[in-house]
N, C-alpha and C positions, 0 to 999 in steps of 0.2 A: 629717444635722445639717448646722448652720449654723455657719461658720469667719468670724471677724470677723478681719480683718489690719490694723494699726498701724502708720503709718509710723514709721521712726526718727527722733531729734532729728541722729540724724547723731553723737552721742556714746553707745556704747554704755553705759556707763560712770556716765550720767547717768539712759538708758532703765532699767540697773538698780537705780536709787536710791541707790548708792554713794554718802557723802560724798567731796569734794574730786573730783567726776566732772571738772571741768577739767584738773584737775594730772593725775590720772591719761591722762587723754586726748593730753594733752603730751608726757609720759612714754613712750606709746608711739607716737606717732608721731617723737620722739626716736631710740629703739630701731628703726624704722622706718629712719632714717636712718643710724643706723650701717651698719645689716645692707647699705643699698646702697651704702654708701663701703666696706664691706669687700671687697663682692664684685666692685666697680667695678675697685678696687686689684689684684684677684686673689691675696686675705690670704689664708691657712689660719688656724684660728683662734688656732693659739699663737702667729702672726706678727701678729695683731690684739691680740691678750694681752698683747704684749709693748710695744705702741704705745701702749696705751691705760692700761699698768703693772697688772693685774688677771692673774688666774689663766685658764688656757684652760678650767676648767670655769665661771666665772662668765660668761667668753663665751658658751658654751653656754648658760647658764640665763640669760642675757640676752636670745638670738636666739630662745630658746622662750616668750618673753613673762612671764617670771617676773624683774620686774624691780622689783618691791615693795620691796626691799631698797635699791636705787639712787636717792639723792638726785638730784631737777631740776640742781642746781649742776655733780653727777659726772657726769651723763649730758652735759651740755652739753661737759664736759671730756673725754669721749670724743670727740665729735664734731672738738673742737679738735685735740685729738691725732694723729686721722684726717684729720686736714689743712683742714677748714674754718674758716672765720670763723663767729664768733655775732656777732650783733648784737640788743642787746635795745633796743626802744622802749614807751615809756611813751607814754599818750596817752590824751584826754579822752575819754568816753564822747561818743557822738554825739547820743543824747537826752538830756533832764533829767532823769530817774530819778537819785535817791541811791544805790541800792542796789549793790550789789556788782559790782567791774570781773569782766572775763573775761581768762581768757589764753587764747593762739592760737600757732601755729608758721608762718610762713612760709616755706618755701625755696625754693632758686631756682638 
């Protein structure tokens, strides 16, 4: 039996054909940042929840990838509550296409 291997696009949500794939990917990456910040600060989920203004079970769900109920704005607020700055940059696309722009996240 011959198997075919297809290289992913780098966005699992797009590869699965989900709507709003860029937004889902951005949210997932923000959740990964939140997780890393919690670990680096040595916070318990309870302490992180207090800083973020949510319940400990919500932190648990968030860190398990259950972030569908959290808006992009709220996730950015969590990043700020944990001590990082958020900078939003809007720029023109490099190509001449008039299609939809993309969302991306740069961390540093």
